[in-house]
C-alpha positions in Angstrom: 64.8 -97.5 -118.6 68.6 -98.3 -118.0 70.9 -99.5 -120.6 72.5 -102.8 -119.0 76.0 -103.4 -120.1 77.8 -106.6 -118.9 80.7 -104.7 -117.1 82.5 -101.6 -117.9 85.4 -103.2 -119.2 83.7 -104.7 -122.4 85.7 -103.4 -125.1 84.1 -105.9 -127.9 81.3 -105.8 -130.3 78.0 -104.9 -128.3 74.3 -105.4 -129.8 72.0 -103.4 -127.9 68.2 -104.4 -127.7 65.3 -102.1 -128.8 64.1 -99.7 -126.0 60.7 -100.8 -124.7 58.8 -98.7 -122.3 60.0 -99.1 -118.9 61.4 -102.4 -119.4 65.3 -103.2 -119.0 67.1 -103.4 -122.0 70.0 -105.9 -121.6 73.1 -105.4 -123.9 75.4 -108.6 -124.5 79.3 -107.9 -124.2 82.4 -110.2 -124.3 85.1 -109.0 -121.4 88.4 -108.5 -122.0 90.5 -109.9 -119.3 93.3 -107.9 -118.1 96.3 -109.6 -116.7 96.4 -106.8 -113.7 93.8 -107.1 -110.9 93.4 -103.2 -110.2 93.1 -101.0 -113.6 92.1 -97.7 -113.7 89.2 -96.8 -115.8 89.1 -93.3 -116.1 90.3 -90.3 -114.2 89.4 -86.5 -114.2 91.5 -83.5 -113.0 88.7 -80.5 -112.5 89.7 -77.0 -112.0 87.4 -75.7 -109.4 88.8 -71.6 -109.5 90.4 -72.4 -106.0 91.4 -75.9 -106.1 91.5 -78.9 -107.9 89.4 -81.9 -108.0 90.5 -85.5 -108.9 87.9 -88.0 -109.4 87.9 -91.2 -111.0 86.9 -95.1 -111.3 88.8 -98.1 -110.6 88.0 -101.3 -111.8 89.6 -104.2 -109.1 89.6 -107.9 -109.0 87.2 -109.2 -105.9 90.2 -111.4 -104.8 89.2 -111.3 -100.6 86.8 -109.5 -99.1 89.4 -107.4 -97.1 91.2 -104.9 -99.6 92.5 -101.4 -99.7 92.8 -99.5 -102.7 95.1 -96.2 -102.7 95.5 -93.7 -105.8 99.2 -92.1 -105.1 99.4 -88.9 -107.1 102.2 -86.7 -107.3 102.0 -82.9 -108.4 105.8 -81.8 -108.7 105.6 -79.3 -105.9 104.3 -82.5 -103.8 102.2 -85.5 -103.7 99.5 -87.2 -101.9 97.6 -90.3 -101.6 93.7 -90.8 -101.9 91.8 -93.9 -100.7 89.5 -95.6 -102.9 85.9 -96.7 -101.6 83.6 -99.9 -103.1 80.9 -98.9 -105.3 79.2 -101.7 -106.7 80.1 -105.3 -108.1 80.8 -105.4 -112.0 80.8 -108.8 -113.9 83.0 -112.0 -113.4 84.0 -111.3 -109.9 85.3 -107.4 -110.6 84.2 -104.8 -108.6 84.0 -100.9 -108.8 85.8 -98.2 -106.8 85.5 -94.8 -106.9 87.9 -92.1 -105.4 87.2 -88.2 -105.2 89.7 -85.4 -103.5 90.5 -81.8 -103.5 94.2 -80.8 -104.2 95.6 -77.6 -103.7 96.9 -75.6 -106.7 100.2 -74.8 -105.3 100.9 -78.7 -105.0 100.8 -78.7 -108.8 103.7 -77.0 -110.1 102.5 -76.7 -113.8 98.8 -78.1 -113.3 99.9 -81.3 -114.4 100.0 -84.2 -111.9 100.9 -88.2 -112.5 99.1 -91.0 -110.4 99.1 -94.8 -110.2 97.2 -97.2 -108.2 98.1 -99.5 -105.4 96.1 -102.5 -104.5 96.7 -104.6 -101.1 94.8 -107.7 -100.8 95.6 -110.9 -99.2 99.2 -109.8 -98.1 100.1 -108.9 -101.8 100.5 -105.7 -103.3 99.8 -104.8 -107.1 100.0 -101.7 -108.7 98.9 -100.1 -112.0 101.3 -97.9 -113.4 100.0 -97.6 -117.1 103.0 -99.9 -118.0 105.4 -97.9 -115.6 104.8 -94.3 -117.6 102.0 -93.5 -114.5 98.9 -91.9 -116.1 99.4 -88.1 -116.4 96.7 -85.3 -116.0 96.8 -81.8 -116.4 93.9 -79.6 -115.5 94.4 -76.9 -118.4 94.8 -79.2 -121.2 94.3 -83.0 -121.1 92.5 -83.3 -118.0 90.9 -86.7 -118.4 92.8 -89.9 -118.9 91.2 -93.4 -120.0 92.3 -96.6 -118.8 90.2 -99.8 -119.7 87.5 -97.5 -121.0 87.5 -96.3 -124.8 84.8 -93.1 -123.9 83.9 -91.5 -121.1 81.1 -88.6 -120.7 82.7 -85.9 -119.6 79.8 -82.9 -119.0 76.5 -81.9 -119.7 74.2 -79.0 -119.3 71.0 -77.2 -120.0 70.8 -74.3 -122.5 67.8 -72.7 -121.1 67.5 -70.2 -124.0 67.5 -72.9 -126.8 65.8 -75.6 -125.2 69.0 -78.2 -125.5 71.4 -80.4 -123.4 74.8 -79.5 -124.2 77.4 -82.1 -123.6 81.0 -83.1 -124.4 82.4 -87.1 -124.6 86.2 -87.8 -124.1 87.3 -90.8 -126.3 90.0 -92.9 -127.5 90.7 -92.2 -131.1 89.7 -94.5 -134.1 88.7 -94.7 -137.7 86.0 -94.4 -138.8 84.3 -93.6 -135.5 81.2 -92.5 -134.8 79.5 -91.4 -131.4 76.0 -91.6 -130.9 73.3 -90.1 -127.8 70.5 -92.0 -127.3 68.2 -89.9 -124.8 64.7 -89.4 -123.3 62.7 -87.0 -121.5 59.8 -89.4 -120.4 61.7 -92.2 -118.8 62.4 -94.0 -122.2 58.3 -94.1 -123.4 60.3 -92.3 -126.3 63.7 -92.2 -127.1 65.6 -89.8 -129.4 69.3 -89.9 -131.0 71.8 -87.3 -131.8 75.3 -87.6 -132.9 78.3 -85.9 -131.5 81.2 -84.4 -133.6 84.7 -84.0 -133.3 86.1 -80.8 -131.3 89.9 -81.2 -130.4 92.6 -83.8 -129.5 93.8 -83.8 -126.1 97.1 -85.1 -125.0 100.8 -84.7 -124.7 102.3 -85.0 -128.2 102.7 -88.7 -128.2 100.0 -90.5 -130.0 99.5 -93.3 -127.4 98.5 -90.8 -124.8 95.6 -88.7 -127.0 92.4 -88.3 -126.6 90.0 -86.9 -128.6 86.7 -84.3 -127.3 83.3 -84.5 -128.9 80.6 -82.1 -128.5 76.8 -82.9 -128.8 73.6 -81.1 -128.6 70.2 -82.8 -127.6 67.2 -80.5 -128.7 64.3 -81.2 -126.3 60.6 -80.0 -126.1 60.4 -76.7 -124.0 58.5 -78.6 -121.2 61.3 -80.9 -120.7 62.3 -81.1 -116.9 64.9 -84.0 -116.9 66.9 -85.7 -119.7 68.6 -89.1 -119.3 71.0 -90.4 -121.8 73.7 -92.9 -122.7 76.7 -93.1 -125.2 77.7 -95.1 -127.6 81.4 -95.4 -129.4 81.2 -97.3 -133.1 84.5 -98.0 -134.7 84.4 -100.3 -137.5 81.2 -102.2 -136.3 82.0 -102.6 -132.9 80.1 -100.7 -130.2 80.6 -99.8 -126.7 78.6 -98.0 -124.3 79.0 -95.5 -121.5 76.0 -95.7 -119.5 77.3 -94.5 -116.1 77.7 -97.7 -114.5 74.0 -99.0 -115.1 72.6 -95.6 -114.1 72.5 -93.8 -117.4 73.2 -89.9 -117.2 71.1 -87.7 -116.2 70.5 -83.9 -116.8 67.7 -81.9 -115.0 66.7 -78.3 -115.9 
């Protein structure tokens, strides 16, 4: 069963319906209209030992069929560009675009890069420059940045010895804050719940740039082969979901 959210840019109160067998659960949401027609959703810089991988998602307003979305990055030593690709439609004329590229470690002098987004459509050019500050990523410390989202799944792996899935979530700070994981091992015939706990603060020292890493553990039966889950962030009674763009997150033993 998929948890359906009406658009990944929903930042207001969400009231999820109950899970029921294999039926689709719809979640109502109120969209926050952004002034810019292009907005970074999230970006991540991953250390793969021999190189870095830069990947992420972008919210693009569909102003015309023909368009070009480009991520422009600067690593200090050098810079580059990567073209984003259309992934799927979102709500109310928005589209999800994704990007991914490998970067030589020598191109990032101190493991840090800045990036912004360029959107060309109908003879016009728009930029998301994070209010002229650019987005900043560091492979060793704050390796993820959130744009329009307030939470994002970071990683999850099976623990073979303990029959559990261990994972991490990146969230924008808040108080009081609760991070809940809803998961299943039988395609939502049954469901279970677990809560993540705060681990550390990520950032460059500026409060507005800080994020938090939370960790979670999902106990499963020793016969479980596949775990499917979605993540909910609740602050002051307002809940926002990350469900991997309607597909939920999956971990296979």
